[in-house]
N, C-alpha and C positions, 0 to 999 in steps of 0.2 A: 632573476627575471624568468617567468614561465613562458615558454615559446611553443606554439603549435604550427605544424606545417600542413598545408592543404594542397593536394595535387589532383588533377582531373580524374585519373584512373591508374591503377597499378596492375597492368596486365601485359606489359611488353618491356623491351629495353632499347634505348636509343639515346640521342643527345640530351633530351629533357631529363631522362633518368640519371644521367651523369650529373646534371645540375642538382638533382635531389640528393645524390650521394655527397656532393660538395657541401650542401647545406647541413647534411647529417654530421659531417666532420666539424662544422661550426657549432651545431646545436645537437649534440649526441643524445640528449634526453628528450628531445621534442618528439611527440607522437605524430604520426602521419595519418591525416584524415583524407578519405578518398571516396569516389563514387562506388567503384567495384574493385575487388582484389582477387586476382587469379594467381595463387602462389606458384602453380606449376610453371607459369610463363614469366615470373618476376622474381627470380631468386635474388636479384639485387636488393630487394626490399626486406630480406630476412634480417637485416640489421636494424630495422625499424619496428616499433610497435604500431601496427597498421590498424586503423579503425575505419571500416567501410560503412556506407549508408545501409539502410534497411533493404535496399534493392539487391544487395549481395547475397541475400538468402535464396535467390533464384539462380542456381548454379550455372545454367547454360548461358545466362545473360552476361556473365563475367567476361567473356571474350566477344560479346556482341554489343559493346557499349553504344554503338551508333543508334541502336534501337531505343535507347533511353533518352535521346536528345530532348523530346518534349517535356520530360519530367525531371531531368537532371538538376536544373536549378532548384526545384522544390526539394529534391533529396538533399542537396547541400544545405538548404535552409534548416534542415532538421537537426543539425549539429548545434551543440551548446558550447560556447567558448568563454563563459563567464569567469572561469578560474585562470584564464591566461592573460598575460600582459601584452603579448605580441602574437599576432597571427600572420604568417607569410603564406600567401597563396601563390602557387606556381602554375600558370595556366595558359592554354591557348583556346579555352572554351569556358567551362562552367564553374571552376573552383572559386572564382571571384564572387560567386553568388552567396557565399556564406554571410551570415549576419552576425555582427559584433556590436557590443554596447560601447558607449563613449569611453569607458575606462580601459578598453582593449584596443590597441592600435592594429589596424589591418593594412598590411603592405602587400601589394600585388606585384610579384616579379613576373612580368608579362612576357611570354614567349612570342605572342602576337595576338592582336584582337581576333576573335573567333574567325578562323580562316574561311570557312564555308559560307559565311555571311558577307565578308568584306573583301580582303585582298585576293582571296583564292576562289571567289564565288563562281567565276567563269569555268574554272577547271572542275569544281565539284558539281556544277549543274549539268555536266556531261555524264555524271554517274547516274545509273538507272534508278537507284534509290532516291536520289534528289529529284529526278525528273518526275517520279511518281508521287512525290509529296505535294499535296494541294497548295496553291499559292497562298491561301488564307493561313495555313499552318506556318509556311515559311515567313510570312509577314509577322505573325504572332511571335515566332521564335526570335526574329531580329529585334522586335520591340522589347522582348524580355532581356535580350543580350544588352541592349542599350540601358535598360533600367538597372540591371545588376552591375553594369560598368561604373555606376555612381557609388557603389558600396565601399570599395577600398578607400582608406584615408589617403594613401599615397601610391604612386606607381613608380616602379623601376623597370626600365626597358633593357632588353638584352643587346640592343644595337641601335644605332641611329635610324636605321630602316624602321625598326619597330617603334621607336620614339615618334617618328613622323606619323605612323599609322595610328598610334594611340591618340595623337592630337587630331588627326583627320576624322577618325571614325567615332571616337569617344569624347572628343573635346576635353581631354584631360592633359595636364602637364606631367612630365616624367623626367627622371634622370637616367642616364645610361651607365650601367655597371656590367661589363662584359662577363659572361660565364667563363669559368676556368677550364683548362684541359688538365687531365690527370698527369701528375708528375712522372708517372711511368713512361710516358712517351718522350721524355727528355733524356732517358737513359739509352744512349744510342749505340751501345756495343751490340754488334750483330753476330749471329752464328755463322754468317757467310761473309767472306772478305770483300766481295764485289757485288755491285748492283746487278740485278737480273735485267732482262729485256722486256719485261711485261709492263703494261700500263694497268692502273688499278682504279676501281670504283668501289667505294664503301658507302652503302646507302640502304635505307628501307626501300623495298621494291613496291612503291605506290606511284600512281600516275604523275603527280606533280614533280616527282624527283627526276623525270626525263631520262631514265636509264636507257629507254628504248632508243633515244637519240644517239647515245654512245655506241650501242650495239649496231645501229645502222651504219655508223662511220667505220667501225672495225670489221664489219662484214665486207668492206671494200679494201681492207688493209691486210697485210700479212702478220702484223705485230700481234703477239698474244695479249689478251685482255683478261684480267681476273676481276670478277664481280663478287664482293662479299656483302651478303645481306639476304633478307627474306621479306615476304610481304605478299599482298594480293596479286601482284603482277608476275610472280615468279614463273608460273607455268607458261604464260604467254611469252615472256622474255626468253625462256629456254627454247621455245619453238622458233622464235625469231632469230636466234643466234647461230652462227656458223661454228666450225670446228676449232677455230683459234680462240674461242671465248669459253672460259671456265667459270662455273658458279660454285661458291662456297656459301652455304646458307648461314652458318653461325660459327664464329671463332671466339676464343677467349681473348682477353686483352693482351697477354704476352704474345700470342700468335698473331694478333692484329698488328701489334707493334713491329713484329718481324716482317710482315708483309709490307708495311709502310717503308721499312728500312730497305727492303729489296726492290721496291718498285722504281721504275724509271721516272714516273710521274703519277700523281693522283688526278683523276678527272672529276670535276664537280660541276655537272651540267644544269643544276636547278637554280631557280630564283629563290634563295633561302632567306629566312628571317635573320639568321646569323650563321650557323654552321660550324660545328666543332671539327669536322673532318679535315678541312684545309689546315687548321692549326695543328691537329695531331700529326698530320703528314709533315708539316714544316718543322715541328719539334724533333722529328726523326731525320731532318736534313733533306727531305724529299720535296721537290717543287710541285706546284698545283696548276693545272689548266682549268680555269673556272669561268662560268658564265658571268659577265661583267655587270651584274645587278645585285641589289640586296646586300646581304652580309659579306659576300666575297669582296666587295669594294673596301671593307674595313679590315679584312684579314689577309688579303693577298696583295703584295706590292708588284704591280705590273712591270715585267721586265727584270725584276730583282729577285723575287721569291716564286715567280711563276708567270703565267700569261693569262690575260683575260680575253675572252671572245665575246662578241657583242650581239649575236643573234643565235637563238636556239634552233639552229638549222645545221644540216649535214655539211653544207659548204663552209659555214663559219667555223665550226669545230674542226673540220678537216684542215682548214688553213692554219688554225692555231697550232695544231699538232705538227704540221709541216714546218712552221716557224720555230716551234720548240726544238725540233730535231737539229736546228742549225745554230742554236745559241747555247751558252753555258750558264747555268745557275749555280751560285755558290751555296753549298749545304750550310755553311756557317751563317750566311745571310738569312737563310730560312729559319735556322735555330734561334737566332737573335730576335727575329720578328715574333716567333711563337712565344718567346720568353716574356713578352709584354702581357701575356694572357695566362700567367701561372696562377696556381691556387693561392699563393701568398699575396699576390696583388689583389685578387678577388676578395680574399678574407679581410685585408686591410681596408679596402674601399667600402665593403658592405657593412662591416661592424662599425666603422667610423660613421657612416651615414645613419645607421640605426641608432647609435648612441646619441648623436646630435638631435635626431628627430624625436626620440623618446624623451629627452630632456626638455625639448620645446613643448611636447604634449603635457608633460608633468607640470610645466610651469604655467600652463594656461589657467 
C-alpha cells in the first residue's frame, strides 16, 4: 500500500509535529507533502522526504505562512496523488484541501477545524492582522474552508472535543483516535533523586495558550516558575514576569523529560483541542493543574492525576494551586493514566481502523 502524508506546514516543532513523527514510524516510506518547508526550523522533518508546494520557492514566506492563507487551498490542490492508495492529511487548516481520485482514500486526521474561523475566532479576531482583513475576504475564506472540508473520505478526530467541532462546523462524522506520547517520557529514571520546588509550563508562546495568566498568578507568589517554549508572545511575557519566573526557549526531549521529572506540577492554562503536555508530564509521574475544558477533560483525572480549574482567571488558578499544595497525588496513578496514550495503543487503533476501511473501499 502506497501512503502519502500531508501536513499544513513544516516550519516549527510542537505537538502536531510529534503526531507526524508517530505517523512516520508507522509509514516510514511515506513522503510528506506540505505548503512550505523551512529546514532550519524543522529539523524533526529530516527523517521525511518533504515535498512542498510551489510557494516554497519564495524563501521569506516559509516562516510567514499566515500570509498565504488566501491561496493555501489552491496550492494544496496542485499536488497529484494518483499513484497513492492512501492519503492521510494532518491538519488544523488547509491540508485537507488536497484533491484525490476515487481509487485513492483520503483520511483527515483532524487536529481541529480551522481554528481562526470557528472555535478560536474570537481570540484570533483580536489579532491586528485579522482585524485588518476585509470582511468579504474572511467570508470567502470561511466558505472555502467549508467546501474543502467535504474532500476527505473519512475523518479521525484527536479528541472528543474535536469530534464535536467536526460535527458542529463541518457536519461530518468522525472517530476518535488519541495521539500518542513519545515512549521516552515513560522512562522515569531521573538524574536528581528529589522533586524540585518549581512549577512548570511547557507551551508555544502564543495568545490562546494563556501563559500570561500563569505569569500573573506567579507574580503574586514566591514559588519559582519555569516556562519552556518560544513564540510571538515571548518578549511581552518576559516583560510581564517577575524575578521568580525563568524562561527556556528551546530544550531537547531528554532535557524536557528531566524538567517534567523535577517539576512539582505542570500548569496547563489553555482550552486545548487535546494537548500532549499533560500526558508527557503524567508519564513522568508529575501531576497537572489544567483548565477544565477541552482535551484536558480527557487526559487529566481531577483529584487523582491533577486538578482542574474552571475559569481562566487569576483567582481560579490561584485557588487550584493552593488546593494542590494541600493534597497528595500518586506518581503511579499519573503514569498509569498516561499509559493509555502510548504509541503501541495508537498504532494498533490506527492501523486497524485503516485496514478495515481500506477493505470496505476495495469491496465497493
